C-alpha positions as CSV (number, residue, x, y, z in Angstrom):
1,X,-18.4,-22.2,3.3
2,X,-16.1,-24.4,5.5
3,X,-13.6,-23.0,4.2
4,X,-14.8,-20.1,5.7
5,X,-15.8,-22.0,9.3
6,X,-11.7,-23.6,9.0
7,X,-10.8,-20.2,8.3
8,X,-11.9,-19.0,11.0
9,X,-10.8,-21.9,13.5
10,X,-7.4,-21.0,12.2
11,X,-7.5,-17.7,13.0
12,X,-8.6,-18.1,16.1
13,X,-6.2,-20.6,16.8
14,X,-3.6,-18.8,15.9
15,X,-4.7,-15.5,17.9
16,X,-5.0,-17.2,21.0
17,X,-1.0,-19.1,20.1
18,X,-0.4,-15.6,20.3
19,X,-2.0,-13.8,23.5
20,X,-1.0,-17.1,25.1
21,X,2.6,-16.6,24.1
22,X,2.2,-12.7,24.6
23,X,1.2,-13.3,28.2
24,X,4.2,-15.9,29.0
25,X,7.0,-13.3,28.2
26,X,8.3,-10.4,29.3
27,X,8.6,-8.9,26.6
28,X,7.4,-9.7,23.2
29,X,9.7,-10.5,20.2
30,X,9.7,-9.4,16.8
31,X,11.7,-11.5,14.2
32,X,12.4,-9.5,11.0
33,X,15.3,-10.4,8.2
34,X,16.6,-8.1,5.6
35,X,19.2,-7.3,3.6
36,X,21.5,-5.9,6.4
37,X,24.8,-6.3,4.0
38,X,25.6,-7.5,0.4
39,X,24.6,-6.2,-2.9
40,X,21.0,-4.8,-1.9
41,X,22.2,-3.3,1.8
42,X,21.1,0.1,0.9
43,X,17.6,-1.1,1.1
44,X,17.3,-3.5,3.9
45,X,19.4,-1.1,6.4
46,X,16.6,1.6,5.4
47,X,14.0,-0.6,6.2
48,X,16.1,-1.6,9.0
49,X,16.0,2.0,10.2
50,X,12.1,1.8,10.6
51,X,11.4,-0.3,12.5
52,X,13.3,-0.2,14.7
53,X,12.4,3.7,14.9
54,X,9.0,1.7,14.8
55,X,9.6,-0.2,17.9
56,X,11.6,2.7,20.1
57,X,7.5,4.9,19.3
58,X,5.5,2.2,20.6
59,X,7.6,1.2,23.9
60,X,8.3,4.7,24.5
61,X,4.4,4.7,24.2
62,X,4.2,1.7,26.6
63,X,4.5,-1.4,24.3
64,X,2.0,-3.5,23.5
65,X,-0.6,-5.6,26.3
66,X,2.2,-3.8,28.9
67,X,4.9,-4.8,27.7
68,X,8.5,-4.0,25.4
69,X,8.9,-5.0,22.2
70,X,12.2,-6.8,21.8
71,X,13.4,-6.6,18.0
72,X,16.1,-10.0,16.4
73,X,17.1,-9.1,14.1
74,X,18.5,-12.3,10.9
75,X,20.4,-10.6,8.3
76,X,19.2,-12.1,4.2
77,X,22.5,-11.0,3.3
78,X,21.4,-10.6,0.1
79,X,21.0,-14.0,-0.7
80,X,17.0,-15.9,-1.8
81,X,18.0,-19.1,0.4
82,X,19.2,-16.9,4.3
83,X,15.4,-15.5,4.4
84,X,14.7,-18.8,5.0
85,X,17.2,-20.2,7.5
86,X,16.2,-17.0,9.2
87,X,12.8,-16.9,9.8
88,X,13.5,-20.4,10.8
89,X,16.2,-19.7,13.4
90,X,13.2,-16.7,14.6
91,X,10.6,-18.9,15.5
92,X,12.4,-21.8,16.9
93,X,15.2,-20.1,18.3
94,X,14.1,-17.3,19.6
95,X,10.3,-18.5,19.2
96,X,9.0,-14.6,17.9
97,X,5.2,-13.9,18.3
98,X,5.4,-12.1,14.1
99,X,8.1,-11.4,11.6
100,X,8.6,-8.6,9.6
101,X,9.6,-9.7,5.7
102,X,12.5,-8.1,3.8
103,X,11.7,-6.3,1.3
104,X,13.4,-7.8,-2.2
105,X,10.0,-10.0,-3.3
106,X,12.5,-12.9,-3.8
107,X,13.8,-13.3,-0.8
108,X,9.8,-12.9,0.6
109,X,8.7,-15.5,-1.0
C-alpha cells in the first residue's frame, strides 16, 4: 500500500513538472534518440521519419495544449554508448518534456 501511495505521489509530481515546463515555453520540446547513421541506420531512419510525420500531423491539427511540438533529435550512430550521451543532452541542454527512444533494444536499455 505504501508503494502505491509513493507511486501516485511520484506520478503526480511528474505530471505537475510536465505541465509547469510546458506552460513556460512557446513550444513543447520532444526529444528523440535514434540510429540515424551506422550499421542499423535503416531502422533508425524509418523510425525517425515516422516520428517526424507524427509531429507534423499533431502540429497541423493545432499542437498540444495549443502549442506546437518541436522535435530535437540525437543520432546514436548505432552505438550502445551513444544513447546515454544523447539522452543526457536532450534532458540537460535541450530541456525536453518527453523522450522517444531508440528502436534497438540494446540502446533503449
